N, CA, C, O and CB atoms as a CASP TS submission, in Angstrom:
PFRMAT TS
TARGET T0000
AUTHOR 0000-0000-0000
METHOD Language model
MODEL 1
PARENT N/A
ATOM      1  N   UNK     1     -64.968 147.384-147.209  1.00  0.00           N
ATOM      2  CA  UNK     1     -65.030 146.098-146.511  1.00  0.00           C
ATOM      3  C   UNK     1     -63.639 145.729-145.973  1.00  0.00           C
ATOM      4  O   UNK     1     -63.496 145.323-144.820  1.00  0.00           O
ATOM      5  CB  UNK     1     -65.565 144.982-147.462  1.00  0.00           C
ATOM      6  N   UNK     2     -62.634 145.876-146.817  1.00  0.00           N
ATOM      7  CA  UNK     2     -61.266 145.556-146.390  1.00  0.00           C
ATOM      8  C   UNK     2     -60.821 146.516-145.297  1.00  0.00           C
ATOM      9  O   UNK     2     -60.195 146.112-144.317  1.00  0.00           O
ATOM     10  CB  UNK     2     -60.287 145.617-147.587  1.00  0.00           C
ATOM     11  N   UNK     3     -61.154 147.808-145.478  1.00  0.00           N
ATOM     12  CA  UNK     3     -60.766 148.805-144.482  1.00  0.00           C
ATOM     13  C   UNK     3     -61.359 148.480-143.124  1.00  0.00           C
ATOM     14  O   UNK     3     -60.687 148.643-142.106  1.00  0.00           O
ATOM     15  CB  UNK     3     -61.203 150.198-144.922  1.00  0.00           C
ATOM     16  N   UNK     4     -62.592 148.028-143.087  1.00  0.00           N
ATOM     17  CA  UNK     4     -63.241 147.685-141.816  1.00  0.00           C
ATOM     18  C   UNK     4     -62.502 146.546-141.127  1.00  0.00           C
ATOM     19  O   UNK     4     -62.273 146.591-139.918  1.00  0.00           O
ATOM     20  CB  UNK     4     -64.715 147.298-142.046  1.00  0.00           C
ATOM     21  N   UNK     5     -62.133 145.536-141.887  1.00  0.00           N
ATOM     22  CA  UNK     5     -61.413 144.390-141.313  1.00  0.00           C
ATOM     23  C   UNK     5     -60.062 144.848-140.773  1.00  0.00           C
ATOM     24  O   UNK     5     -59.664 144.454-139.677  1.00  0.00           O
ATOM     25  CB  UNK     5     -61.220 143.267-142.373  1.00  0.00           C
ATOM     26  N   UNK     6     -59.358 145.679-141.539  1.00  0.00           N
ATOM     27  CA  UNK     6     -58.051 146.159-141.096  1.00  0.00           C
ATOM     28  C   UNK     6     -58.186 146.991-139.835  1.00  0.00           C
ATOM     29  O   UNK     6     -57.369 146.867-138.922  1.00  0.00           O
ATOM     30  CB  UNK     6     -57.372 146.978-142.198  1.00  0.00           C
ATOM     31  N   UNK     7     -59.212 147.843-139.769  1.00  0.00           N
ATOM     32  CA  UNK     7     -59.406 148.692-138.589  1.00  0.00           C
ATOM     33  C   UNK     7     -59.691 147.852-137.358  1.00  0.00           C
ATOM     34  O   UNK     7     -59.147 148.118-136.285  1.00  0.00           O
ATOM     35  CB  UNK     7     -60.547 149.685-138.819  1.00  0.00           C
ATOM     36  N   UNK     8     -60.537 146.841-137.500  1.00  0.00           N
ATOM     37  CA  UNK     8     -60.873 145.986-136.360  1.00  0.00           C
ATOM     38  C   UNK     8     -59.648 145.197-135.910  1.00  0.00           C
ATOM     39  O   UNK     8     -59.389 145.076-134.713  1.00  0.00           O
ATOM     40  CB  UNK     8     -62.026 145.024-136.721  1.00  0.00           C
ATOM     41  N   UNK     9     -58.902 144.666-136.859  1.00  0.00           N
ATOM     42  CA  UNK     9     -57.705 143.900-136.524  1.00  0.00           C
ATOM     43  C   UNK     9     -56.624 144.828-135.974  1.00  0.00           C
ATOM     44  O   UNK     9     -55.814 144.419-135.142  1.00  0.00           O
ATOM     45  CB  UNK     9     -57.184 143.136-137.761  1.00  0.00           C
ATOM     46  N   UNK    10     -56.613 146.080-136.443  1.00  0.00           N
ATOM     47  CA  UNK    10     -55.612 147.046-136.004  1.00  0.00           C
ATOM     48  C   UNK    10     -55.710 147.287-134.505  1.00  0.00           C
ATOM     49  O   UNK    10     -54.716 147.621-133.861  1.00  0.00           O
ATOM     50  CB  UNK    10     -55.773 148.364-136.761  1.00  0.00           C
ATOM     51  N   UNK    11     -56.912 147.117-133.947  1.00  0.00           N
ATOM     52  CA  UNK    11     -57.105 147.332-132.509  1.00  0.00           C
ATOM     53  C   UNK    11     -56.398 146.245-131.699  1.00  0.00           C
ATOM     54  O   UNK    11     -55.978 146.487-130.567  1.00  0.00           O
ATOM     55  CB  UNK    11     -58.610 147.358-132.164  1.00  0.00           C
ATOM     56  N   UNK    12     -56.267 145.047-132.276  1.00  0.00           N
ATOM     57  CA  UNK    12     -55.664 143.931-131.542  1.00  0.00           C
ATOM     58  C   UNK    12     -54.151 143.873-131.754  1.00  0.00           C
ATOM     59  O   UNK    12     -53.388 143.863-130.788  1.00  0.00           O
ATOM     60  CB  UNK    12     -56.302 142.608-131.974  1.00  0.00           C
ATOM     61  N   UNK    13     -53.721 143.834-133.009  1.00  0.00           N
ATOM     62  CA  UNK    13     -52.278 143.742-133.289  1.00  0.00           C
ATOM     63  C   UNK    13     -51.966 144.472-134.591  1.00  0.00           C
ATOM     64  O   UNK    13     -51.885 143.846-135.648  1.00  0.00           O
ATOM     65  CB  UNK    13     -51.816 142.252-133.375  1.00  0.00           C
ATOM     66  N   UNK    14     -51.791 145.791-134.523  1.00  0.00           N
ATOM     67  CA  UNK    14     -51.535 146.616-135.708  1.00  0.00           C
ATOM     68  C   UNK    14     -50.285 146.194-136.477  1.00  0.00           C
ATOM     69  O   UNK    14     -50.309 146.105-137.704  1.00  0.00           O
ATOM     70  CB  UNK    14     -51.403 148.061-135.300  1.00  0.00           C
ATOM     71  N   UNK    15     -49.203 145.936-135.763  1.00  0.00           N
ATOM     72  CA  UNK    15     -47.955 145.570-136.436  1.00  0.00           C
ATOM     73  C   UNK    15     -48.108 144.282-137.230  1.00  0.00           C
ATOM     74  O   UNK    15     -47.685 144.212-138.384  1.00  0.00           O
ATOM     75  CB  UNK    15     -46.828 145.421-135.420  1.00  0.00           C
ATOM     76  N   UNK    16     -48.700 143.274-136.633  1.00  0.00           N
ATOM     77  CA  UNK    16     -48.858 141.984-137.309  1.00  0.00           C
ATOM     78  C   UNK    16     -49.740 142.127-138.537  1.00  0.00           C
ATOM     79  O   UNK    16     -49.465 141.544-139.585  1.00  0.00           O
ATOM     80  CB  UNK    16     -49.451 140.939-136.353  1.00  0.00           C
ATOM     81  N   UNK    17     -50.808 142.912-138.398  1.00  0.00           N
ATOM     82  CA  UNK    17     -51.735 143.097-139.513  1.00  0.00           C
ATOM     83  C   UNK    17     -51.028 143.764-140.674  1.00  0.00           C
ATOM     84  O   UNK    17     -51.176 143.333-141.817  1.00  0.00           O
ATOM     85  CB  UNK    17     -52.952 143.928-139.082  1.00  0.00           C
ATOM     86  N   UNK    18     -50.260 144.809-140.400  1.00  0.00           N
ATOM     87  CA  UNK    18     -49.575 145.529-141.484  1.00  0.00           C
ATOM     88  C   UNK    18     -48.554 144.630-142.155  1.00  0.00           C
ATOM     89  O   UNK    18     -48.415 144.649-143.378  1.00  0.00           O
ATOM     90  CB  UNK    18     -48.888 146.801-140.951  1.00  0.00           C
ATOM     91  N   UNK    19     -47.842 143.846-141.366  1.00  0.00           N
ATOM     92  CA  UNK    19     -46.836 142.942-141.935  1.00  0.00           C
ATOM     93  C   UNK    19     -47.519 141.882-142.796  1.00  0.00           C
ATOM     94  O   UNK    19     -47.092 141.618-143.920  1.00  0.00           O
ATOM     95  CB  UNK    19     -45.998 142.270-140.813  1.00  0.00           C
ATOM     96  N   UNK    20     -48.578 141.280-142.264  1.00  0.00           N
ATOM     97  CA  UNK    20     -49.295 140.243-143.014  1.00  0.00           C
ATOM     98  C   UNK    20     -49.917 140.821-144.273  1.00  0.00           C
ATOM     99  O   UNK    20     -49.916 140.180-145.324  1.00  0.00           O
ATOM    100  CB  UNK    20     -50.380 139.597-142.141  1.00  0.00           C
ATOM    101  N   UNK    21     -50.452 142.045-144.167  1.00  0.00           N
ATOM    102  CA  UNK    21     -51.090 142.676-145.318  1.00  0.00           C
ATOM    103  C   UNK    21     -50.060 142.944-146.409  1.00  0.00           C
ATOM    104  O   UNK    21     -50.344 142.785-147.596  1.00  0.00           O
ATOM    105  CB  UNK    21     -51.789 143.986-144.903  1.00  0.00           C
ATOM    106  N   UNK    22     -48.853 143.354-145.994  1.00  0.00           N
ATOM    107  CA  UNK    22     -47.783 143.612-146.962  1.00  0.00           C
ATOM    108  C   UNK    22     -47.378 142.318-147.656  1.00  0.00           C
ATOM    109  O   UNK    22     -47.196 142.287-148.873  1.00  0.00           O
ATOM    110  CB  UNK    22     -46.559 144.254-146.268  1.00  0.00           C
ATOM    111  N   UNK    23     -47.239 141.252-146.874  1.00  0.00           N
ATOM    112  CA  UNK    23     -46.869 139.951-147.443  1.00  0.00           C
ATOM    113  C   UNK    23     -47.960 139.474-148.394  1.00  0.00           C
ATOM    114  O   UNK    23     -47.673 138.954-149.472  1.00  0.00           O
ATOM    115  CB  UNK    23     -46.632 138.904-146.322  1.00  0.00           C
ATOM    116  N   UNK    24     -49.221 139.656-147.980  1.00  0.00           N
ATOM    117  CA  UNK    24     -50.352 139.230-148.811  1.00  0.00           C
ATOM    118  C   UNK    24     -50.340 139.961-150.144  1.00  0.00           C
ATOM    119  O   UNK    24     -50.573 139.362-151.194  1.00  0.00           O
ATOM    120  CB  UNK    24     -51.686 139.478-148.082  1.00  0.00           C
ATOM    121  N   UNK    25     -50.064 141.281-150.094  1.00  0.00           N
ATOM    122  CA  UNK    25     -50.024 142.068-151.327  1.00  0.00           C
ATOM    123  C   UNK    25     -48.875 141.605-152.219  1.00  0.00           C
ATOM    124  O   UNK    25     -49.015 141.539-153.441  1.00  0.00           O
ATOM    125  CB  UNK    25     -49.882 143.571-151.007  1.00  0.00           C
ATOM    126  N   UNK    26     -47.744 141.287-151.605  1.00  0.00           N
ATOM    127  CA  UNK    26     -46.580 140.841-152.375  1.00  0.00           C
ATOM    128  C   UNK    26     -46.897 139.549-153.115  1.00  0.00           C
ATOM    129  O   UNK    26     -46.597 139.419-154.302  1.00  0.00           O
ATOM    130  CB  UNK    26     -45.359 140.641-151.453  1.00  0.00           C
ATOM    131  N   UNK    27     -47.509 138.585-152.411  1.00  0.00           N
ATOM    132  CA  UNK    27     -47.850 137.312-153.045  1.00  0.00           C
ATOM    133  C   UNK    27     -48.914 137.506-154.114  1.00  0.00           C
ATOM    134  O   UNK    27     -48.874 136.854-155.158  1.00  0.00           O
ATOM    135  CB  UNK    27     -48.335 136.303-151.999  1.00  0.00           C
ATOM    136  N   UNK    28     -49.864 138.400-153.860  1.00  0.00           N
ATOM    137  CA  UNK    28     -50.935 138.648-154.832  1.00  0.00           C
ATOM    138  C   UNK    28     -50.354 139.205-156.125  1.00  0.00           C
ATOM    139  O   UNK    28     -50.761 138.801-157.214  1.00  0.00           O
ATOM    140  CB  UNK    28     -51.985 139.623-154.254  1.00  0.00           C
ATOM    141  N   UNK    29     -49.401 140.136-156.009  1.00  0.00           N
ATOM    142  CA  UNK    29     -48.792 140.728-157.204  1.00  0.00           C
ATOM    143  C   UNK    29     -48.007 139.669-157.965  1.00  0.00           C
ATOM    144  O   UNK    29     -48.018 139.650-159.196  1.00  0.00           O
ATOM    145  CB  UNK    29     -47.872 141.913-156.824  1.00  0.00           C
ATOM    146  N   UNK    30     -47.325 138.786-157.237  1.00  0.00           N
ATOM    147  CA  UNK    30     -46.535 137.741-157.883  1.00  0.00           C
ATOM    148  C   UNK    30     -47.430 136.739-158.605  1.00  0.00           C
ATOM    149  O   UNK    30     -47.048 136.197-159.642  1.00  0.00           O
ATOM    150  CB  UNK    30     -45.664 137.018-156.854  1.00  0.00           C
ATOM    151  N   UNK    31     -48.608 136.496-158.066  1.00  0.00           N
ATOM    152  CA  UNK    31     -49.516 135.517-158.664  1.00  0.00           C
ATOM    153  C   UNK    31     -50.240 136.074-159.883  1.00  0.00           C
ATOM    154  O   UNK    31     -50.748 135.312-160.706  1.00  0.00           O
ATOM    155  CB  UNK    31     -50.531 135.053-157.639  1.00  0.00           C
ATOM    156  N   UNK    32     -50.290 137.410-160.004  1.00  0.00           N
ATOM    157  CA  UNK    32     -51.010 138.014-161.134  1.00  0.00           C
ATOM    158  C   UNK    32     -50.070 138.253-162.306  1.00  0.00           C
ATOM    159  O   UNK    32     -49.926 139.386-162.764  1.00  0.00           O
ATOM    160  CB  UNK    32     -51.672 139.340-160.711  1.00  0.00           C
ATOM    161  N   UNK    33     -49.424 137.191-162.798  1.00  0.00           N
ATOM    162  CA  UNK    33     -48.514 137.377-163.934  1.00  0.00           C
ATOM    163  C   UNK    33     -49.273 137.256-165.237  1.00  0.00           C
ATOM    164  O   UNK    33     -48.683 137.382-166.310  1.00  0.00           O
ATOM    165  CB  UNK    33     -47.364 136.355-163.892  1.00  0.00           C
TER
END
């Protein structure tokens, strides 16, 4: 499901998606203390 969303968004703005995804992962890891 996540891969599908990333692939669809990748067609519009790959760089922004990767940056946002990285930031999202960083915040998620910080919140899972």
